[in-house]
C-alpha positions as CSV (number, residue, x, y, z in Angstrom):
1,Q,96.1,103.7,110.7
2,V,98.4,103.1,107.7
3,Q,102.0,102.0,108.0
4,L,104.6,102.9,105.4
5,V,107.9,101.1,105.2
6,E,110.7,102.5,103.0
7,S,113.6,100.5,101.8
8,G,116.4,100.4,99.2
9,G,118.7,103.2,100.4
10,G,122.4,102.8,100.8
11,L,125.8,104.3,100.1
12,V,126.7,105.0,96.5
13,Q,129.2,107.0,94.6
14,P,128.3,110.1,92.6
15,G,126.7,109.0,89.3
16,G,125.4,105.8,90.8
17,S,121.8,104.5,91.0
18,L,119.4,103.3,93.7
19,R,115.9,102.0,93.6
20,L,113.7,102.8,96.6
21,A,110.5,101.1,97.6
22,C,107.7,102.1,99.8
23,A,105.3,99.4,101.0
24,A,102.0,100.3,102.5
25,S,99.8,98.3,104.8
26,G,96.5,98.9,106.6
27,S,92.8,99.1,105.8
28,S,91.3,101.9,103.8
29,F,94.6,102.9,102.3
30,S,94.5,104.5,98.9
31,I,97.5,104.6,96.6
32,R,95.9,106.8,94.0
33,E,98.3,109.7,94.9
34,M,101.6,109.1,96.5
35,G,104.9,110.9,96.7
36,W,108.4,110.8,97.8
37,Y,110.0,113.3,100.2
38,R,113.5,113.7,101.5
39,Q,115.2,115.5,104.4
40,A,118.8,116.3,104.5
41,P,120.7,117.1,107.7
42,G,119.8,120.4,109.1
43,K,117.1,121.0,106.4
44,Q,113.4,120.9,106.2
45,R,111.7,117.9,104.6
46,E,111.0,118.6,100.9
47,W,108.8,117.0,98.3
48,V,110.6,115.4,95.4
49,A,108.1,113.4,93.3
50,R,104.4,112.4,93.1
51,I,102.3,110.0,91.1
52,F,98.6,109.6,90.5
53,S,96.6,106.5,89.7
54,G,96.1,107.8,86.2
55,G,99.8,107.7,85.7
56,S,100.7,111.3,85.7
57,T,103.9,112.2,87.5
58,Y,105.5,115.4,88.8
59,Y,109.0,116.1,90.0
60,A,110.9,118.8,91.8
61,G,113.1,120.6,89.4
62,V,116.3,119.5,91.1
63,V,115.6,115.8,90.4
64,K,113.7,116.0,87.1
65,G,115.3,113.9,84.4
66,R,117.2,111.8,87.0
67,F,114.5,110.3,89.2
68,T,111.4,108.2,88.1
69,I,108.5,107.4,90.3
70,S,106.3,104.4,89.7
71,R,103.7,102.3,91.5
72,D,102.4,98.8,91.7
73,N,98.8,99.1,93.0
74,A,98.4,95.3,93.4
75,K,101.5,95.3,95.7
76,K,100.6,98.6,97.4
77,T,104.1,99.7,96.7
78,V,105.6,102.9,95.3
79,Y,109.1,103.0,93.8
80,L,111.6,105.7,93.1
81,Q,114.4,105.0,90.6
82,M,117.3,107.3,91.3
83,N,119.9,107.7,88.6
84,S,122.9,110.0,88.2
85,L,123.0,110.6,91.9
86,K,124.7,113.6,93.3
87,P,126.2,114.3,96.7
88,E,123.4,116.9,97.3
89,D,120.9,114.0,97.0
90,T,122.1,112.7,100.3
91,A,119.1,112.6,102.7
92,V,116.6,110.4,104.4
93,Y,113.9,109.5,101.9
94,Y,110.3,109.1,102.9
95,C,107.0,108.3,101.2
96,N,103.5,109.5,102.0
97,G,100.4,110.9,100.4
98,V,100.4,114.2,98.6
99,P,99.8,116.1,100.8
100,P,100.9,113.8,103.6
101,Y,97.9,112.3,105.4
102,T,99.4,109.5,107.5
103,S,102.2,109.0,109.9
104,W,105.8,109.1,108.6
105,G,107.8,105.9,108.4
106,Q,111.4,105.6,109.4
107,G,112.6,106.5,106.0
108,T,115.6,105.1,104.2
109,Q,119.0,106.7,104.2
110,V,120.6,107.6,100.9
111,T,124.2,108.7,101.0
112,V,126.1,109.8,97.9
113,S,129.8,110.2,98.4
114,S,133.1,109.1,97.2
C-alpha cells in the first residue's frame, strides 16, 4: 500500500497564501500523475488540480490563476501553492492519484477567515 501525508494547512486571512505538501511513501508508487482534492463541510470531495510527469497541469476553474501545483519526483512530494485565498477555499485538502487509486490520507485543514 501507499501512504500519503498532507501538510501545510492552517488559518489565514482572505488574500493570504499557503503552500501545501503531499509526501508519498511505499513501494511501487508512481508520481507521474497526481492531484489535489478538497472537501468543504457538508459537501462532496472535489478535484482542484492535477499534474503529470511531463509537466502539464490542469486546474478547476474556481482556483485557476490562484493555485499552482508542482512536484519533486526525487522527494516523492507534490505541492500546492495557494495564493489569493478566499473564504470559499476553506476545506480539508487531500492528495491522491488522478483518478484516486490509493487510500486517502488525513488531509490538511485550510481555513480562510477574518
